[in-house]
N, C-alpha and C positions, 0 to 999 in steps of 0.2 A: 272175803273181799281184802280183808287186811294182808293176806300173803301176796297179793298181787304188788304191793309197793314196800320200799324198804323204809327205815325210820326217818329218812330225809325227804320222803315222798316221791321218789324217783320209781317209775315203773320197772319191775323185773320179771314179769311175767307170771304165768300160771304154774303155782307149785306142784301140781297134781300132773302137769305134762312134762314128764322127765326128759323126753326126747329134745323138747325145745329148750327146757332149762340147761340142759348140758350143753347145748351150742350157743347159749346166751343170747338167742335170738327172740324177739319178741313175738307173740301170737298175732297173726295176720289178722284174725277176726276181731282183735281189739281196736283197730283202726276203723273208722268209718271213712270213706273217701269216695270221690266221684270219679267214675272211669274217664270221664272227659278231661281230667286234670293233666292227662298226659298230652293232650293236644293244645295246652295254654301257650300262648305266644311268649317269646322270651321279652322281658323288659329289664333293662339296665343290666344285660347280661346275667340275669337270675331266673331261676325256674322254682316253682312250686316243688317242695321235697318229694321226690317220686318213691315209690314203695315196690320193691321188686318182689312179684308174686312168687317168683320161682325158687325162691330160697334166699338164704342170708347173704349179705354184701359185706365185704371186709374194708369197703372205701371208707376213707375218714372224710366226713362233710365239716368243714369248718363252721364255726358259728356265724360268721357274717354272711356266708353263702347260703344258708338256710333262710327259707321264706315260708313263713306258716300262712301268711294271710295274702290275698291278692292286693296289689298296689292299687292307688286311686285311679291311675290311668286305666289300668286293666278294668276296673268297675265302671268309670264313667266314659271311656273310650279315648281314642287318639286326639280328637279334635277339641277336647275340653282341657282348657289350662288349670291345673291344680296346684294349690299352694299349701305348703304345711308350715303352720307357725308354732313356736316354742310357746309354752305357757309365759304370761307376762311380758311378752315380747314388745307389745304396744298397748297403749291404754284402751280401756273399754269404751271411751268415747271415740275412738277412730276405728272405723271398719276394716276388716281384713282386706276386703276387696272395695276399695273407695269408689263411689260413683265418679262419672266424668264430669268434672265442674267447666262450664263453660263460663270464662270471665267476660264480663260485658260493663265496661264503665263508661260507655258513650251511647248516646241516641243514635239511632241508625234507621235509614227507611228499610223496610224489608224488600219494597222492589222500587224501580224508577217511579217517582210521582208523576201524574200527568202534568203536562206544561202547555202553555197557550202558543207555543211556537213548535215547529218541527225541529227535532235535535239534530236531523241531518242539515238543516238550514244553519244551525249553530255551528256544526263541523264545517260547513262551507264558508262562513264568515271568517272563521280561523285563517283562511288563505288569504285574506285581503286585510293586511296590517292597517290601511288607512281607515278601516271601518272599526278598529279595535281601540279600547282605552283601557288602560291598567290604572286602577287608582285604589288608594286606601282611605277608608273612613277612620278619622282619628279626632280624639278630643278628651275631656275629662270624664270623669266617672258619673254614670247616671245622666249625662247629657243626652242619650238617645240614639246612640250609634246603632245598637242592635235592632233597636225599635224601628229605625229607618230602613234597615236591611229587610224587616219583616214586611215593611210597606211594598219594597221592591219585589219580595218573593210572592206577596199575594197578587200582585199585578201580572206575575209570570206563571205562577204556579196554581193549578186548579185543585186546591185543597179546601175550598171554604166549606163544601158538603161535609168533609171529614170533620172541621172545626164545629160546624153547627150541632153534630151529635153529641159534642161534651155536654155535661150537665154539672150543675151545682157551682163549687169554687173553681173547678177547672175550667168551665166556661170564661170566667172572668180573668184567668191567667193571660199574661203576656204570650205571644207565640215563641219569641226568642228562638227562631229557626236556627240561627248559626251557633248557638250556645249548645255543644254537643256532650261536653265533658259533665260528668255526674256531679262534680263540684261546681261547676259554673250554674247548674240548674238549682242545687240547694243553696248557693249563697246568693244568687241573683245578681251577678255580676260576670263579665267575660274574663277568662284567664288566658285563654290561647287565641291567637290570631285565627280568623275562619275565612277561608276563601270561597268565593262564588262566582261563577260566569253565568251572566244572564244576557238574554236578548232583549234590548229596551228600544222603544221607538221615539224618535225626537217629534216635534211639533208638526213637522212635515211628513210625518209617516215613514221616515226613513230609518231603517233598523241598524242598530249598533251592537257590538259585542262588547259588554261591559265585563272585564275581570276585577272583581272588587274584593278588597281584603278588609274584613270587618275586625278592627284591633281592640284589645282591652283599654278601659279608661283609668284604671286605677294606677297610681304612680309607680307601685311595686312591679307592675309589668311592662315597664316602659321598654325593657328589652325585647319583646314581642314587636312593639311598634318600630324599633330600630332594624329589626330583621324585615318589616314588611316594607318600610320606605326605601330599602335597597332595591326593591324588586319593581316599584311602580314608577310611574311618569308624572304623577301628580297626586295632590292631597286634597281630600274633601273635609275641612275643618269644621266640626260639628260643635256649636256653642248653644249652651241653654241660655234663652233669652233673659232669663230671671236672674240667673247666677253669673252670667257674664264670663269673661276669661279667667280661668282657674290655673293652678299649677301646671297641671299635665298639659294643658292648652297652650301654655307659654313654652314648655319644653318641646312641644311639636312643632311649633312656629319657628322657634330658632333652629332646630335640627332641618327643617325643611329649607327654609330660607338660605341657611349656610351651606346646604348641599345642592342649592339651586333648583329645588324642586317647585314647580307651580303651584300656586296654593288658590282654592276658592272655599267661600264661606257659606255654610248652611246654618241658618238661625233656626233653632227647633224649639218645640213645646210653646208655640206662638198663643195657644189656648190659655196659657197661664196668665196671660196679660188680661185675658177677658174675665175668665172664671176665677182666678185666684186672686190677682192684684186688684182685679177690677178698675184698671185704670181707663180714663176716658181716652178715645181714640187720638186725641192730639198729645196727650202725654205719652201714650203707647209709641207715637211716632219718635218722640225724643229719646224714649227708653232704647229703641231699636238703633237710632243714630248713635248713641253712647256705646253699645255694644261693639258697633262695627269700628268706631274710633278707637276702641279699646285694642282690637286686633291690630290695626294700622300701628297704634303707638308702640306694641311689641315688635312689630317688623321694622319700624324706624329705629328703635333702640337696638335691635340685633345688627343692622347694617346702616349706620349713620350716614345720612346724606343720600342713600341710595333707595330709599323706601318707598318713592314715588312709584317707580316701575312695578313694584310689588303690591301696590295699593288695591284693596277690595272696596269696592263700592257698587251699590244697586245699578246707577245708570251705566257702569261699565259691563254689566250683566253676569259678575262673577259673584253674586250674593244671591242666595235662594232663601225663602221663607218657607218654613215646614210645621206641621204638627203630626208627628209620627202616630200618635194615639189615635188621632181620628183619621189618619190616612190621606192627608193632603199635603201638597208641595206646589209651590208657584216660583217664579222668577218675574220680574217687571214686564220684560217681553212676553212671557207666556200669559200672564194677566191681561195684558193688553190686546192678546190674540183672542182671549175669550169676549171680551169686549167686541172686537172686530167680528167674529164668527156669529155672536149673538146678535149683533147690527144687521149683519148681512143676511141672516135667516129671518129677521122681522121686516125686512124691506123687499121680499119677493115680489117681482113685478114692477118695482119702481127703476126709473133709468139710473144706470150706474155711472159714478162718477170718480174720477181718479184723483190722486193728490198730486197738484202741482206746486213745485217750489216758488215763491215769490221772490224775484229778482235775485235768483240763485241763491238765496239764504236759507234759513230754516224753513221747513215745510208747515203750512197752517193746516190745521184739521178742519175740514169742511163739515158742515152739518149733514151732509147726505153719504159721507164716507168717512173710513177710519184706516189709517195706515199704522198696523201694530208697532213697526219699529220707531216711527216718528212720536207716536203717543206714549210709548216706553220711556222715550228720553225726557218726558215732561212729569213722569210720576214720582221723582224722588228730588230732594232739596229744597231749597227755596223757592219754589215755583207754585203760584196760587192759581187756583181756578176762579174765575168771576162768573157766577151763574147767570148774570143778568145779560152780559155780552157775549157769554159763552167763549171766552178766551183766556188764555195763560198768560201770566205777568209776573215778575220778580217780586212785586208786592201786591199785598191785598188791596185792590182798587175800590171794591165795592163791600157794602154790608154785608156779611155772610160769606165774604171770600173764605176760602179754607186751601190749605196746602193739598196740592194735587193728589199726594200719597193718602193722605187722610180722607179726602172726598171719594176718590175713585177705588180705594182698596181697602183701607181699614173699616170705614163705616159700612160698606156692604157686607163685610165679614161679621163684624159685630151684631149688624140687624138680623144676618142669617142665624147665627147663634142665639140671640133673645127671643126671636119668633119660634125657632124650633124648640127651646126649652119651655117656653112660657105659654104658647097658644093652645087652644083646645084643637082636637084633631080636624074637626071640620073647618076652623079658620086657618090651620097650618095648611090644609090641603088646598084651600084657595090661594093661599100666598105662594105656595111652591109651585101651584100651576103657572103663576105668572114668570116664574123662572124656567118654565120647561123642566120642572122636577116632578116625576110621577112615581109614587110609592103603591105598594099593596095595601088593601085595607088592613089587613093583620100587621102590617109594620108600622102603623101608626100607634099600635097599642103596646109597642116594645118599651123597653126601659130607655130613658132619656138619653144615655150615652150611646145606646145602639142605634137609637133613631137618629141622633146627630151624625154618627158616623155614616149612616146610609145617605143622608142628606148632603154631607161633604163630598162623598164618592161621587154623586151625580153632578154636584155644582162644580167641583174642581177638575174631575176626571183624572186620569193617569198622570204621572209625574214627568211629563214631557218636557217641561220647563227645565227641571233638573238635567235631563238628558242633553238638551241644547246647551246649557251652561258647561257641562263636561266637555262636551265636543268641541266647544269654541275655544275654551280657555285652557285645556290640558292636551298636550300633544299626543300624538299617536306614536306607536312604538318605534317607526321609522325616524320621526322627528325627535323623539326622547332618547334614542339609544346613544346619540352623540355624546350628551351630557354624562350618561352612565359611563361610558368608555373612557372619557377625559378625566373623570374623577376616581373611578375605581379600578380600572384595569391597569395592570402593572406592565403590559407588554407595550411595543412598539403600535403606532396608529397607522403606519404606513404599509401593512403587510395585507394580504388578500384574505387572511382570517378576520383582521379587524375590519376591512371593507365590508365584508360579508355581514359582520354583526351590526355595522353602522346602518346598513341598508335593510336589515332583517331579511337576508336572502334565504329563503327556504330551502333552495338547492345547494347552498353552501355546506362548509365543514360543521359538523354538530358541535355546538358549545351551549352548554346550559350552566347558569348561575345558580347553586343551590344555597338557600340561606335559612331552611327550616325543615325540621323533621317531625312528621306526624306519627304517632304509633299507630298499630293496626287495632281493631275492636278488641282482640284478646291480649294485646299488649306484648306480644312474642317478637315482634318484628316492628321494623320503622319503614316509612314511606318518605322519599326525599321530594321536598316540594321547591320548585325554583321556576325561573323564566328561561326559556329557550331563546337565546341570542342570536343563533343563526342555525341553518339546517332544520332537520326534522327529526324530533326524538320518536323513534318506533321500537316496537318490543323485538327482542332478538339480537339487537346491535350490541357489538362489543365495543366498551368505551373505556378511557382511561379516566379515573377518579383522582384528581389533584387536590390534596389537602392543602390546610392553611400553612404548614411548613414548607410546601414544595417550593424548589428554585431549580434553575437550570444546573447549578453546581452541586446541588443535593437533592436527587431525586428519589429520597427514600420515603417521603410522604405521597407515593403513587401506587395507586393499585388498578389492576385490569379487571374489569366486571362486565357482566351482560345485563341489559336492561330486560327485565322479565315482563313488565306491564307498563302501559302508559294510560292515564286517565286524565279526565278533566275533574277537579275536585268541586264539589257542590256542597261542602261540610257534611251533611247528613247522609249522603250517597257520593258515589264517584260514577261517572260515565267512562265506560271503557272506549277508547278509540284505537284506530289503526295507527296514527301518528299524531303529533302534535307539531305544527310549523312554528317557525321564528316569530316573536312578538307576543307569545301567549304564556301563560302559567302551565306548568305540567306537573304531575303527580307520578313519581317513578318509584317502581319496586326492584330489588335486586341490587342495588348499589349503595346500600346504605352502610354496609359493614365497616367501612373505614372511615365514615364521615362522623365528626364529633360535633362541630358547630356550622361551619359553612364548607362549601367545597365548590370546585370548577369541574364540571364533567365535559370531556372534549373526545372527539373522534380519535381512533386508534393513528391514524394518518392524517395530517393536514396538508394542505396544498403545498406543493414545491418543497415538501419537508420542512416546513416552518417549524420553530420552536413552540411548544405550548405555555402559556403563560396563565396565571390564576388573577381572580379578582381580589382585591384586598378584604381581609377580614371585617368583620362589622366594626363600627365605632359606636359606642354606646354612650347613653345620655349621662351617665355617672358610673360609679364604681360599686362593686359588691363589699359591702362592709359589715354585714350582719352574720356572725358566724355561731354555728353549733358543731357539737362533736357527736358522732353517732357510733354505736356498737350493737352487735346483735346480742339478745338476751342468752341465746344458747350459742356458745363459742364456736360449736362445729358448723354454724350456719354462716360463718364469715365469708366464705365464696360466695355463697348465694346474695350476701348483703353488697359484696363488690360488684358483682353483675347488676344488681339493682342500681348502685350509685352510677355505673357506667351508662345505664338506659336513660336514669335521671338527667346526667350531664348532657346526653344528646337531645332531650326534650325541652329543656329550658336553655335559651340562648346565653343567658348572662351568669348562669351558676357555674361555680368551679369548686372541685373536689380535689383534696389533697392529703397526704399523710403526714403528719408531724413527725418529730425526730423521736417523740414519746411513743410513737406507734398508733396514736389516735387519729381517727378519719374525720376530717374537718370538711364540713359543707358550708360556703359561702354564697349567701343571696343577698337580696336589697331590704327586706323587711320582715316583719311578723306574718303577714298574710301570705306573702310568697314563700316563706320558709314552711308554712302550715301546708301549703299545696304540696310542695316538694315532698315534705315527709309523708304525706297521705299517699301520695304516688308511689313512693319508696315502700311502705308498708302494705298496701293493698294492691298496687297495679302491676309493680315490676317486680318485686322480691318476695311478696306473699309472706311476710315474717313479722315477728313483733322485733323492734329495736328499741334500746335505750337511748334517750336523747339528753345531752348535757343541758345545764342552763346557757341560755344565750350570751354570749360575749361579742366583742368586737374586734375588728383588725385595728391594729395601731401601726404608726410609723415612728422612726427616730430620725433625729435632726440636730443640728447645732445652731447656737445663736451667736457665737463668736468665732474668731479665727484662732487656729491652734496656738497654744502658749508657746510652743517650741516645735522646730524641725523634728518630726518622729522618723527614725530609720529603721529598718528590719534587714537583718542578714539572712541569706539563704541558709539551709541546712549544712550546705558543705563549706560555709563562711567565705565563700569565692565572689560572692555578689552582695551588693548593698543598694537598697532603694530607700529614698528619703522623700517624705511627703508632707502635706499641709492640708488641712480641711478649713473651709470657710462657707458661709451661708451664701447661697445664690440670691441674686437680685430678685426682687418681687416681681412675679409674672413669668419669669423664664420657665418655670416648671409647668405652668399651664400652657405655654406655647409648644413645648415640647410634646406635651400629653396631647394636645389638639391637633397636633400635626403640621403646625405653621412652619416648622424647621425640622428637617429630617438629616440625619447623621449620614445616610447613604447618598445624599445629594453632594454634588463635587465641592472640594475644599472651599473653593471661591465663594460659593453659594452661601454655606453655612457661614463662613467668615464674615461676607457682607451682612447677612442678617443681624448677627451679634454686633456688629461695628454700628450699624445704623439704628437698631433699636435699643441698644444697652451700653453704648459708648464704649465696647472693648476696642482696644488697639489692634491694629492688623495682625501683629505677630501673634498675639494671644488668641484672637479669633480663629487664625488658621492653624493653631496648634491644639485645637480640640479633638481629642482622639475618640471618645466614646460618650453616648449617654447610657446611663444604667438604671435598673439591672438589664433591660433589654434595649432595643433600638428607640423605644418610645418612653424610656424611663426619665423620671424627673431629677436625675443627678448627672454631673458632667466629670468627665475625667480630662484634664488639660496637661499638655506637657509644658512645663515652666522652666526647662533645663536650657543652659546656654550652649550654643554649639561650639564655643571656645573651650568648654569645660568637659564636654561628653563626647566620645566617638560616636557621631551620628549613624554610621552604618551599623555599630553594634547595637545601638538603640534600637533602630528599625527592626533587627532581628528578634529583639524582645518585646515589641510593641504588642502583638497579638495576645503574648502570655499574660502581661501586665494588665491589658483590656479583660481577660478571662477572670483574673483574680480581683480586679475592681467590680465586674459584674457579679461575682460569687459574694463579695462583701456587701454591696448594696442590695443584694436579694434579701440576706440575713443579717441584720444588724447584731452589735454586740451587747445591747442593753437586754434584749429579750427575743432575739432572733426574728424580729419583725423587718419589713423593708425599710431601707434608709431613703429619705426624702429630702430634697431640696438643699443639697450640698455640692460644692465644686471641690474635687480633690486636685491638688496641684502636685505633679511630679515634679520636685526641686532638684534633686541630683540623683544621679545613677552611677554606680561603679560595678562593671561587669568583667567578668573572666574572659580573657581572650578565646579560649578553647570553647567551642560550641558545645560540648558534651557536658560542661560545668553550668550551663545556663539554659537547660532544657525546661520544659513545662512543669516537670516534678519539682523543680527548684524554684521556679519563677513565681507559678500560680499562688501558692499558699504564701508565698513572702508578700506579694503585692496585696494580698487579702490583710495580712498582719499590719502591713504599713498603713492601709486604710483605716483599720480598726483603732490602731494606737493613735493616729492623727485626729480620728473622730473623737476619742475619749478625752483628749486634750483641748477639745474647743467647746467646753460647755454643753455637753450633750442633753437634749431634751426630749421627751416623749410627745408624739402628736396623736390626737384622736380624731375620728371623724364627727361631723356635726350634720345634724338634719336641719333643713329649713321646715318649720312647722307653719301650716297654712290651715286656718279654722274658718268654717262658716257657721253662723247660729244667729238666733235673735240676741238683742242688745243684751238682755240679761244674763247671758252666757259668757259674756267677754270677761268679767271678773273672775270666773272661774279659771280661765286659762292662765291669767296672771298667777292664780294661786297654785295651780298644778305646776306651771312651768318653774316657778321660783323654788319649788321643793326639789327639783330635779336639775338643778345648775343651768337652768334656761332662761332666756329673757324675751321680753316682746320687743319686737322693732317697729311695727306700725300697726294701728287700727284705724278702722273708719266704716262708714256704713256703704253698702253696695247700692248704688243710685237706682232710685224709683222703687225700692224694695224695703221692708221692714229688717232686713238682714244685714249682719256685721261680718265683715271679714278682718281677721287679725292675723299677722305673720309674726313669727319669732324664730329663735334658734334653740336647739335642744341637742346635748351631746348624745350620740347614738348610744352609748354603753347605758345611759339613764332614761332612755326611751322605751325601755321593755315594759309593756303594760300601760304606757301612757295614754294611749287612745282610750282603752277601757276605763282608765282611772277618770279621764275627761268627761266621757259620756254618762258615768254615775254621778259626776258633780253637776252636769247639765242636765240630767234626766233624759238624756238620748237626744236633746234637740241640737246638738253640736256635731258636725262632721269634721274630720281632721285628715290632712294629707301630709305624710313625712317623706322628704325627698333629700337625698345627700347634697349637701351645698359645699362644704369645704373641708380641709384639713386645719385643725386648730392646736396650738400648743398647750399642753396640759400644764397648769400651774404647779410650779415645785420643781425641785432638783431630784432626778431619779437615783442620784449616787450620793445624796446625803444620809450617811449612816447615823447621825445623830438624832434623826427622826424615830420616835418610838412608836410602834403601830399595834394597838391592842386589839385582839381577837373580839369578834363581834360587835365591833364599835366602828362607826363610819370615820373615815380618816378627814382630818382638817383640810381646808383648802390647799395650803402649801404643802401638804404630805400627800395629795392624790397621786402625783405622778410617781413617787416612791412606792406607793401602795400597788399601784396598777402594775409596776415592775415585777415587784416580788410575787404577786399573785400569778402573773402570767409566767414567770419562770417555773414557779411551783407546777402551775397545770402542765407545763411542757415537760416537766421532768428533769430541768436543769438545775445547776449548783444554785445556792440560795442567793448569792450575790454575785455582782460583776467583780471580777478580779482584774485590775489594770495590769498588773505584773504579767499576767497570761499572755498579754499582747506585746508588751515592750521589751526590748531586748534587756538582759540584766544589768548590763553596764549602765544604760540610759536610766533603769528604773532606780538603780542605787544613787545615781548621781540626781536624779529629781528628789529622791526621798531625803537625801542630805540637804539639798537647798530648800527644802520645806514647800515646794510647789503642789506636791501631793497632799499635803495636809490639809 
């Protein structure tokens, strides 16, 4: 055998076979091969090496062309995908072929759940705008908005049997039908707005289509409320009867009243008065009255002198009383109707008498007949029922006289609760029979809470009173659309398109106002949620999607798209429709690619070739001031993170993302919980990756407290133009008026001038020479032309006006202290020297020069740093108040007011705390109060940070807190370091060398 191979192991053949040895050909018998090898198919242009039996071959076969073994595809077949992995190409924890993972971060119905109305009937109702009501449920955290939605869902959806199958802890859990996000269910609070369309009946049995938006109650998610209020025609304000009006409730009232949205009140958790506070009925009446007056006080303070028309009161019918946990709700008219129906049922066979007004005055209630409307008017306020004479009077005339509300409403409810909870089954059966309430024998043995719910369901019936209240006090889409157009539509109101929107014409041109994007269950795409203003949204339509930046002059922010599907959104499921007519909410797919926050979707062609206009972007309650920087742990995943940030930006209405000069990716939100939800969605839902998150910081602003010490000039790079400016602080209130939209720079010059002349005492010349607000059209800074026509060529000045405005806008967007926005400053253009040739005063020369002139005048006017401040509102027992004082004092905060909440053992404390010192504040406070206190932090104002940010004499020691007067300097240096800027601000960088030299010599800069 050894002779067959050489010393290197290569086969050389049989030494005994001389014939074959001489030819150098191997012995054919030494190979074992299959005859079928010749018939193998070619794969990748290669074949198994063929053996020529007829004799030797002189063909040279290259190494890479040889194939000694069949490929994986030859072994497994063409239809099997094969992969070859190098050793250690991926970790052992990761399979070579990963299973298909179905992302699911939302609760979803597997099929359309059964409902008590025909869905075809709901689709038909959509064609009758007068029968539709678009409302938002809004209020403070844990005041029962989602629980009230559950009440309406249980009325309309046949899901009780499914809930009865639950066992153990799950049986006691709240349904929370509209909380579909996994975080919402884990945390026990709403994070996103949830839409639902339900068919509900009034007390007369008439059906109405209610398009309801269930909004979050946590102050951090007020952006969701702002997006919801834009689409609706009225607000149902939900208030907890014990806690009363809280921070978020105040925000909702102010926003609704200033936007002209009708308001109705729902006082929830009525059972807390009975079971928790154990108030007697008379005291309960005063507690209810106090809550209603709290709401009216906020309304009056928002629009002084005009609050009467907005007033909520039970006798007006715009206040409802509810207990969502027990599933009941009533208004005074619906409660009066219960009396009337019960009375009519008990007097079958008796002669019927009608109510006749006496002397044309108010009707008297006769003993043999009850008129619900007349009875309801007597059920609130200082009206007493005298049991002896069976008459109503303004004063209690007899012994035992009680307020009618206490006598006819509260006492029966109290008795119902006490009997149900305390009586034995046999006694209870007898008592309930007298009220025409009959339960199964097994139901008397259930838990007290469930028994009470069963009894209340039969006693109160469905929430028809709530339906009546909404129908009577909130306008239908045709009535409410006029307000929407006047306040938010940027186009003229005398066009055919505007007329179609005002009348909700379903045959008119398609216009959809989109304010919200909901991600699909797998989070790979978004569905656009909006209100159809006119026309009918149908699948397959080609439409124009107009973004927030769209104008007739600049049509860049416009995309043509095709609507793929139209749905009616029901939170946990979507009902597919052939089309959604005007006046309704619609969920669209296929048009979301270009939408970031809001959009206006219009038909490709409008009547008479009219121009398309957009609805104004959302105006939020407050600003995003909470800031974190994010970066991927694996740098190669940066594109993946950027895609995730784009999706997060779409999902949350108020969030903003930007890239700093240093390259860090910054996310801005409203608070800790908000940012926690945003980062969860970024990590798990949209990007599926691990990211590093910086310690939270906050936005700052830059301002001045004095007028510039000198007139500061700047020369253009070609030395042929010169701009001279002065900076000074704005009068208090101007910045707020600009930001709230009370004055708009796009209005005619006369209108803007008149506003400043009347409100702030500007002279006519100065007010009409306001060139711009900055950094954008609603920025809190002013650029004013203060040059004299006798000294400046007006025509030349007009030619550079736009470039100076751009330089001013650039300067106010990034200030010189630490590249944060400038706030509350008026920049006055004092003098201009311009080159006569247009080529020497172009944008490249003027824009950076205007910016430098702004910066130099800013730095010569005692610059200061501004920080955002939260308003802190705490509710807790009396012994928790001292803890808040202690914790606030440690964080540069202070208490403004504290006092008890009327009729409860709780205290409410309000204070202020700087945002940068608020991180971990809520946790700290809960530890100090053993979890008894709840706190809400909401952006309140911008406040000047103590100390001079340019004082170089201040010595800052590492790892030591800065003293009070060194705070501003500390913030500026740390912010500059974080952004990768030079350590200190150099004034010489922005001043002209000659000016800097003269100032240095004069000692002004020392």
